[in-house]
N, CA, C and O of each residue as an XYZ file, in Angstrom:
572
protein
N     -12.342      2.626     17.180
C     -12.729      2.143     15.861
C     -11.516      1.480     15.198
O     -10.400      1.994     15.279
N     -11.734      0.376     14.566
C     -10.679     -0.369     13.901
C     -10.440      0.194     12.513
O     -11.378      0.381     11.739
N      -9.185      0.462     12.203
C      -8.839      0.981     10.878
C      -8.934     -0.128      9.836
O      -8.518     -1.263     10.070
N      -9.490      0.227      8.685
C      -9.581     -0.717      7.577
C      -8.451     -0.455      6.602
O      -8.240      0.675      6.161
N      -7.728     -1.512      6.273
C      -6.640     -1.457      5.307
C      -7.044     -2.301      4.105
O      -7.342     -3.487      4.248
N      -7.056     -1.692      2.920
C      -7.306     -2.444      1.691
C      -5.981     -3.001      1.195
O      -4.945     -2.344      1.297
N      -6.018     -4.207      0.662
C      -4.806     -4.831      0.146
C      -5.147     -5.538     -1.159
O      -6.181     -6.196     -1.273
N      -4.260     -5.391     -2.140
C      -4.485     -6.018     -3.447
C      -3.135     -6.263     -4.105
O      -2.127     -5.652     -3.751
N      -3.144     -7.173     -5.070
C      -1.913     -7.487     -5.785
C      -2.252     -7.986     -7.179
O      -3.417     -8.143     -7.545
N      -1.210     -8.227     -7.935
C      -1.369     -9.004     -9.152
C      -0.910    -10.423     -8.815
O      -0.684    -10.741     -7.648
N      -0.775    -11.264     -9.822
C      -0.384    -12.655     -9.573
C       1.014    -12.774     -8.957
O       1.257    -13.671     -8.151
N       1.922    -11.887     -9.326
C       3.286    -11.952     -8.784
C       3.326    -11.622     -7.294
O       4.209    -12.093     -6.577
N       2.388    -10.827     -6.835
C       2.358    -10.441     -5.430
C       1.428    -11.262     -4.567
O       1.265    -10.975     -3.381
N       0.816    -12.277     -5.145
C      -0.200    -13.066     -4.444
C       0.299    -13.638     -3.116
O      -0.362    -13.461     -2.093
N       1.425    -14.305     -3.105
C       1.916    -14.951     -1.880
C       2.258    -13.926     -0.799
O       1.911    -14.115      0.367
N       2.932    -12.849     -1.177
C       3.282    -11.821     -0.196
C       2.029    -11.137      0.332
O       1.959    -10.813      1.517
N       1.050    -10.914     -0.517
C      -0.219    -10.310     -0.075
C      -0.867    -11.161      1.006
O      -1.363    -10.630      2.000
N      -0.867    -12.474      0.821
C      -1.479    -13.365      1.809
C      -0.780    -13.259      3.158
O      -1.437    -13.228      4.198
N       0.536    -13.204      3.145
C       1.306    -13.076      4.390
C       0.975    -11.759      5.084
O       0.731    -11.739      6.291
N       0.964    -10.663      4.335
C       0.707     -9.348      4.926
C      -0.730     -9.226      5.415
O      -0.973     -8.613      6.455
N      -1.679     -9.790      4.695
C      -3.082     -9.741      5.125
C      -3.262    -10.470      6.458
O      -3.960     -9.982      7.347
N      -2.636    -11.631      6.593
C      -2.723    -12.375      7.859
C      -2.107    -11.574      9.005
O      -2.655    -11.537     10.107
N      -0.976    -10.941      8.744
C      -0.327    -10.133      9.773
C      -1.233     -8.979     10.200
O      -1.408     -8.728     11.392
N      -1.802     -8.286      9.233
C      -2.692     -7.160      9.541
C      -3.881     -7.613     10.395
O      -4.228     -6.971     11.387
N      -4.489     -8.713      9.998
C      -5.620     -9.235     10.777
C      -5.182     -9.588     12.192
O      -5.907     -9.326     13.152
N      -4.008    -10.176     12.322
C      -3.476    -10.538     13.632
C      -3.197     -9.332     14.512
O      -3.202     -9.438     15.738
N      -2.955     -8.187     13.889
C      -2.707     -6.949     14.635
C      -3.994     -6.176     14.905
O      -3.954     -5.085     15.474
N      -5.128     -6.730     14.502
C      -6.405     -6.104     14.811
C      -6.962     -5.175     13.747
O      -8.001     -4.550     13.962
N      -6.300     -5.069     12.612
C      -6.840     -4.267     11.531
C      -7.949     -5.030     10.828
O      -7.937     -6.259     10.777
N      -8.907     -4.290     10.288
C      -9.889     -4.893      9.394
C      -9.250     -4.887      8.007
O      -8.836     -3.835      7.521
N      -9.170     -6.037      7.378
C      -8.505     -6.157      6.084
C      -9.548     -6.343      4.991
O     -10.395     -7.234      5.053
N      -9.462     -5.487      4.003
C     -10.320     -5.576      2.829
C      -9.453     -6.144      1.704
O      -8.761     -5.403      1.007
N      -9.501     -7.460      1.540
C      -8.669     -8.145      0.546
C      -9.371     -8.082     -0.803
O     -10.416     -8.701     -1.001
N      -8.788     -7.332     -1.724
C      -9.381     -7.114     -3.036
C      -8.886     -8.109     -4.073
O      -9.204     -8.002     -5.257
N      -8.111     -9.069     -3.619
C      -7.686    -10.133     -4.513
C      -6.328     -9.899     -5.129
O      -5.680     -8.873     -4.924
N      -5.929    -10.890     -5.888
C      -6.679    -12.097     -6.214
C      -6.804    -13.009     -4.997
O      -5.973    -12.980     -4.089
N      -7.852    -13.810     -5.000
C      -8.110    -14.715     -3.882
C      -7.541    -16.101     -4.131
O      -7.560    -16.958     -3.247
N      -7.041    -16.313     -5.325
C      -6.328    -17.546     -5.664
C      -5.267    -17.192     -6.696
O      -5.300    -16.121     -7.301
N      -4.342    -18.095     -6.881
C      -3.235    -17.847     -7.814
C      -3.781    -17.850     -9.244
O      -4.037    -18.907     -9.821
N      -3.953    -16.670     -9.796
C      -4.463    -16.511    -11.150
C      -3.843    -15.261    -11.764
O      -3.407    -14.367    -11.038
N      -3.800    -15.190    -13.078
C      -3.250    -14.016    -13.743
C      -4.176    -12.820    -13.520
O      -5.379    -12.883    -13.774
N      -3.585    -11.744    -13.044
C      -4.326    -10.521    -12.771
C      -3.502     -9.361    -13.290
O      -2.286     -9.341    -13.100
N      -4.122     -8.408    -13.932
C      -3.430     -7.221    -14.425
C      -3.341     -6.178    -13.311
O      -4.354     -5.805    -12.719
N      -2.122     -5.713    -13.030
C      -1.913     -4.800    -11.901
C      -2.725     -3.508    -11.966
O      -3.108     -3.011    -10.907
N      -3.019     -2.923    -13.149
C      -3.848     -1.711    -13.121
C      -5.242     -1.968    -12.536
O      -5.807     -1.096    -11.876
N      -5.794     -3.156    -12.773
C      -7.110     -3.475    -12.221
C      -7.058     -3.517    -10.700
O      -7.971     -3.033    -10.031
N      -6.006     -4.086    -10.160
C      -5.851     -4.149     -8.699
C      -5.682     -2.754     -8.109
O      -6.301     -2.427     -7.097
N      -4.848     -1.935     -8.738
C      -4.620     -0.567     -8.249
C      -5.895      0.257     -8.307
O      -6.199      0.999     -7.373
N      -6.639      0.131     -9.394
C      -7.874      0.903     -9.546
C      -8.916      0.493     -8.512
O      -9.615      1.346     -7.964
N      -9.025     -0.798     -8.244
C      -9.983     -1.271     -7.248
C      -9.644     -0.731     -5.863
O     -10.533     -0.302     -5.127
N      -8.374     -0.749     -5.510
C      -7.961     -0.237     -4.210
C      -8.180      1.273     -4.117
O      -8.637      1.773     -3.089
N      -7.862      1.985     -5.169
C      -8.056      3.439     -5.173
C      -9.517      3.799     -4.941
O      -9.813      4.759     -4.229
N     -10.424      3.046     -5.530
C     -11.853      3.316     -5.342
C     -12.293      3.067     -3.908
O     -13.137      3.795     -3.386
N     -11.737      2.057     -3.271
C     -12.097      1.776     -1.877
C     -11.629      2.899     -0.957
O     -12.309      3.225      0.016
N     -10.491      3.485     -1.251
C     -10.022      4.618     -0.456
C     -10.868      5.857     -0.764
O     -11.241      6.600      0.144
N     -11.165      6.072     -2.035
C     -11.970      7.244     -2.420
C     -13.337      7.227     -1.748
O     -13.811      8.258     -1.269
N     -13.970      6.058     -1.713
C     -15.324      6.028     -1.150
C     -15.346      5.790      0.362
O     -16.417      5.624      0.946
N     -14.176      5.772      0.994
C     -14.108      5.692      2.448
C     -14.205      4.298      3.039
O     -14.294      4.151      4.258
N     -14.190      3.265      2.191
C     -14.244      1.900      2.714
C     -12.924      1.477      3.356
O     -12.900      0.556      4.172
N     -11.839      2.138      2.998
C     -10.524      1.869      3.588
C      -9.809      3.190      3.819
O      -9.945      4.130      3.035
N      -9.050      3.251      4.896
C      -8.290      4.458      5.208
C      -6.970      4.492      4.452
O      -6.540      5.539      3.969
N      -6.335      3.326      4.358
C      -5.044      3.204      3.685
C      -5.010      1.892      2.928
O      -5.918      1.067      3.035
N      -3.927      1.710      2.149
C      -3.855      0.499      1.367
C      -2.446     -0.012      1.176
O      -1.462      0.682      1.430
N      -2.383     -1.260      0.715
C      -1.123     -1.920      0.373
C      -1.312     -2.561     -0.993
O      -2.271     -3.301     -1.216
N      -0.394     -2.274     -1.902
C      -0.413     -2.845     -3.246
C       0.892     -3.587     -3.497
O       1.960     -3.145     -3.073
N       0.798     -4.718     -4.189
C       1.986     -5.528     -4.447
C       1.923     -6.063     -5.875
O       0.909     -6.615     -6.302
N       3.015     -5.891     -6.597
C       3.195     -6.572     -7.878
C       4.636     -7.071     -7.906
O       5.329     -7.003     -6.891
N       5.087     -7.561     -9.029
C       6.425     -8.133     -9.098
C       7.510     -7.153     -8.711
O       8.327     -7.443     -7.837
N       7.528     -5.997     -9.349
C       8.536     -4.981     -9.056
C       7.994     -3.856     -8.181
O       8.764     -3.150     -7.530
N       6.684     -3.687     -8.164
C       6.058     -2.564     -7.472
C       5.932     -1.344     -8.364
O       5.200     -0.411     -8.031
N       6.622     -1.330     -9.476
C       6.646     -0.145    -10.329
C       5.320      0.057    -11.047
O       4.712      1.123    -10.952
N       4.877     -0.962    -11.760
C       3.647     -0.814    -12.538
C       2.440     -0.484    -11.691
O       1.643      0.385    -12.047
N       2.301     -1.171    -10.572
C       1.124     -0.970     -9.733
C       1.153      0.397     -9.051
O       0.100      0.974     -8.780
N       2.359      0.922     -8.771
C       2.431      2.266     -8.183
C       2.103      3.333     -9.225
O       1.464      4.335     -8.903
N       2.531      3.129    -10.465
C       2.168      4.065    -11.535
C       0.654      4.091    -11.700
O       0.052      5.161    -11.790
N       0.044      2.918    -11.740
C      -1.411      2.836    -11.905
C      -2.136      3.513    -10.741
O      -3.096      4.252    -10.960
N      -1.692      3.272     -9.516
C      -2.356      3.853     -8.348
C      -2.235      5.370     -8.331
O      -3.194      6.067     -7.999
N      -1.076      5.876     -8.683
C      -0.852      7.323     -8.607
C      -1.538      8.110     -9.711
O      -1.434      9.336     -9.741
N      -2.228      7.448    -10.607
C      -3.063      8.151    -11.595
C      -4.296      8.770    -10.927
O      -4.928      9.667    -11.484
N      -4.622      8.290     -9.748
C      -5.775      8.795     -8.999
C      -5.306      9.929     -8.084
O      -4.400      9.724     -7.276
N      -5.898     11.109     -8.194
C      -5.383     12.260     -7.433
C      -5.487     12.136     -5.920
O      -4.778     12.851     -5.212
N      -6.317     11.282     -5.405
C      -6.453     11.114     -3.957
C      -5.506     10.051     -3.395
O      -5.483      9.793     -2.191
N      -4.741      9.452     -4.277
C      -3.798      8.409     -3.858
C      -2.373      8.969     -3.857
O      -1.949      9.656     -4.787
N      -1.658      8.653     -2.789
C      -0.231      8.938     -2.710
C       0.438      7.600     -2.413
O       0.683      7.250     -1.259
N       0.726      6.865     -3.480
C       1.301      5.525     -3.366
C       2.815      5.621     -3.410
O       3.381      6.239     -4.312
N       3.464      5.011     -2.438
C       4.917      5.065     -2.328
C       5.501      3.661     -2.452
O       5.197      2.773     -1.656
N       6.344      3.480     -3.464
C       7.069      2.227     -3.647
C       8.243      2.226     -2.673
O       9.131      3.075     -2.753
N       8.238      1.273     -1.763
C       9.253      1.226     -0.711
C      10.047     -0.066     -0.795
O       9.506     -1.137     -1.071
N      11.350      0.063     -0.550
C      12.250     -1.082     -0.612
C      12.903     -1.403      0.717
O      13.624     -2.394      0.836
N      12.654     -0.568      1.719
C      13.242     -0.773      3.040
C      12.459      0.047      4.058
O      11.593      0.847      3.704
N      12.777     -0.168      5.307
C      12.071      0.534      6.366
C      12.205      2.042      6.311
O      11.252      2.765      6.598
N      13.382      2.518      5.945
C      13.581      3.970      5.872
C      12.669      4.596      4.827
O      12.052      5.629      5.088
N      12.573      3.990      3.652
C      11.706      4.575      2.625
C      10.242      4.531      3.062
O       9.487      5.450      2.743
N       9.825      3.500      3.776
C       8.449      3.423      4.265
C       8.178      4.506      5.313
O       7.127      5.146      5.296
N       9.129      4.702      6.216
C       8.968      5.739      7.249
C       8.913      7.122      6.626
O       8.055      7.929      6.986
N       9.818      7.409      5.697
C       9.841      8.731      5.062
C       8.626      8.969      4.177
O       8.167     10.103      4.041
N       8.101      7.903      3.573
C       6.887      8.036      2.765
C       5.736      8.576      3.606
O       4.930      9.372      3.126
N       5.664      8.143      4.849
C       4.620      8.643      5.747
C       4.985     10.012      6.315
O       4.173     10.937      6.277
N       6.207     10.143      6.842
C       6.597     11.388      7.503
C       6.557     12.588      6.569
O       6.008     13.633      6.917
N       7.129     12.440      5.402
C       7.311     13.580      4.501
C       6.252     13.693      3.417
O       5.974     14.794      2.943
N       5.647     12.559      3.008
C       4.743     12.575      1.856
C       3.309     12.209      2.200
O       2.442     12.237      1.326
N       3.043     11.868      3.443
C       1.711     11.456      3.872
C       1.136     10.392      2.932
O      -0.041     10.437      2.573
N       1.977      9.443      2.544
C       1.539      8.368      1.648
C       0.374      7.616      2.288
O       0.384      7.330      3.485
N      -0.620      7.303      1.474
C      -1.748      6.525      1.982
C      -1.782      5.108      1.410
O      -2.648      4.310      1.768
N      -0.835      4.800      0.521
C      -0.718      3.452     -0.022
C       0.755      3.043     -0.027
O       1.608      3.740     -0.575
N       1.027      1.910      0.590
C       2.353      1.307      0.569
C       2.412      0.362     -0.621
O       1.527     -0.474     -0.798
N       3.453      0.493     -1.437
C       3.637     -0.392     -2.586
C       4.924     -1.184     -2.396
O       5.961     -0.643     -2.011
N       4.828     -2.481     -2.676
C       5.970     -3.381     -2.515
C       6.180     -4.205     -3.767
O       5.224     -4.566     -4.453
N       7.425     -4.500     -4.060
C       7.785     -5.364     -5.173
C       8.122     -6.751     -4.657
O       9.189     -6.956     -4.078
N       7.230     -7.697     -4.861
C       7.389     -9.038     -4.296
C       8.629     -9.758     -4.811
O       9.195    -10.594     -4.106
N       9.054     -9.448     -6.018
C      10.224    -10.122     -6.586
C      11.533     -9.435     -6.217
O      12.610     -9.923     -6.561
N      11.445     -8.309     -5.520
C      12.646     -7.529     -5.211
C      13.006     -7.504     -3.736
O      14.157     -7.252     -3.380
N      12.035     -7.761     -2.879
C      12.314     -7.742     -1.442
C      11.814     -9.035     -0.818
O      10.926     -9.693     -1.360
N      12.378     -9.387      0.300
C      11.955    -10.582      1.015
C      10.817    -10.278      1.966
O      10.438     -9.123      2.164
N      10.287    -11.320      2.543
C       9.152    -11.180      3.458
C       9.526    -10.328      4.663
O       8.740     -9.473      5.074
N      10.704    -10.539      5.239
C      11.091     -9.781      6.435
C      11.182     -8.285      6.152
O      10.760     -7.474      6.977
N      11.723     -7.917      5.008
C      11.796     -6.499      4.638
C      10.392     -5.954      4.411
O      10.090     -4.833      4.822
N       9.538     -6.726      3.766
C       8.149     -6.297      3.539
C       7.431     -6.074      4.870
O       6.690     -5.102      5.020
N       7.645     -6.959      5.825
C       7.019     -6.807      7.144
C       7.518     -5.552      7.844
O       6.736     -4.846      8.482
N       8.804     -5.270      7.734
C       9.374     -4.051      8.318
C       8.772     -2.817      7.665
O       8.401     -1.866      8.353
N       8.672     -2.826      6.347
C       8.063     -1.701      5.622
C       6.630     -1.473      6.087
O       6.234     -0.340      6.359
N       5.857     -2.546      6.176
C       4.457     -2.430      6.579
C       4.343     -1.884      7.996
O       3.530     -0.996      8.255
N       5.143     -2.403      8.906
C       5.109     -1.944     10.295
C       5.397     -0.444     10.385
O       4.668      0.295     11.047
N       6.448     -0.006      9.726
C       6.814      1.411      9.789
C       5.798      2.291      9.073
O       5.508      3.398      9.526
N       5.262      1.812      7.969
C       4.235      2.565      7.242
C       3.012      2.795      8.125
O       2.449      3.889      8.134
N       2.605      1.784      8.854
C       1.398      1.887      9.664
C       1.577      2.708     10.930
O       0.640      3.378     11.364
N       2.751      2.670     11.526
C       2.915      3.344     12.818
C       3.509      4.756     12.714
O       3.570      5.473     13.713
N       3.943      5.154     11.525
C       4.583      6.461     11.380
C       3.555      7.524     10.990
O       2.851      7.366      9.992
N       3.464      8.593     11.762
C       2.532      9.676     11.398
C       3.159     10.637     10.390
O       4.378     10.676     10.219
N       2.314     11.397      9.741
C       2.750     12.472      8.846
C       3.267     13.611      9.710
O       2.604     14.014     10.666
N       4.443     14.134      9.385
C       5.029     15.230     10.152
C       4.305     16.550      9.956
O       4.327     17.402     10.845
N       3.662     16.737      8.807
C       3.011     18.017      8.536
C       4.053     19.110      8.408
O       5.084     18.917      7.764
N       3.793     20.253      9.016
C       4.752     21.352      9.012
C       5.188     21.739      7.612
O       4.360     21.980      6.734
N       6.499     21.796      7.413
C       7.047     22.228      6.127
C       6.679     21.300      4.985
O       6.771     21.686      3.820
N       6.254     20.057      5.309
C       5.888     19.086      4.272
C       4.448     19.269      3.789
O       4.124     18.892      2.663
N       3.597     19.835      4.615
C       2.173     19.956      4.290
C       1.903     20.743      2.997
O       1.105     20.288      2.178
N       2.537     21.901      2.786
C       2.265     22.619      1.539
C       2.681     21.827      0.283
O       2.045     21.933     -0.766
N       3.731     21.054      0.405
C       4.193     20.247     -0.733
C       3.196     19.131     -1.030
O       2.855     18.877     -2.185
N       2.736     18.472      0.025
C       1.768     17.389     -0.145
C       0.473     17.955     -0.735
O      -0.160     17.314     -1.573
N       0.083     19.147     -0.299
C      -1.145     19.774     -0.818
C      -1.051     19.994     -2.334
O      -2.069     19.967     -3.025
N       0.142     20.207     -2.842
C       0.313     20.406     -4.278
C       0.189     19.116     -5.094
O       0.087     19.160     -6.320
N       0.198     17.977     -4.413
C       0.130     16.695     -5.101
C      -1.267     16.352     -5.598
O      -1.407     15.637     -6.591
N      -2.283     16.839     -4.940
C      -3.621     16.443     -5.344
C      -4.606     17.461     -5.030
O      -5.792     17.280     -5.308
C-alpha cells in the first residue's frame, strides 16, 4: 500500500511545497496537496488546520507544512492533540524528531533553509522510524 503524505503551506512556502510535492510523487508516495495551488495569500493556521484534519480522519499518514519561518504553522498544527509537528532546520533535527518524538508532521521554514536542506530533512523524516522504548512513555504524555 502506498503511503499518503499531506502537504500544505502558506504563500511564503508555496515554491518549496511544489518542489517537495514533486519529489514525493517521484518517490512513489501519494501526495495530498492541500494548497495553495497557485501563488496567493494564505493564512498559515488555515493550512495547518486542513492538514491536521486529513491526518485525523485517516486520509494521510503523515504531513509536511511550510511557511516563511515554520514557527507560526507549527504552533497552529500543534494545537491539535493528534499532531506532533516538528520544526526542523537540518537533517539531524528531522531524524531526532522521528526517533525520539514520533513526529507525524515535518515543518520547514522556506525563508530560513535552502532547497537542499529541505530535501535532506524530508528524506530523513520519511525513512527514520520511531525508536519507541524509553521515548514511548514521553510521547504518550503529549496527546
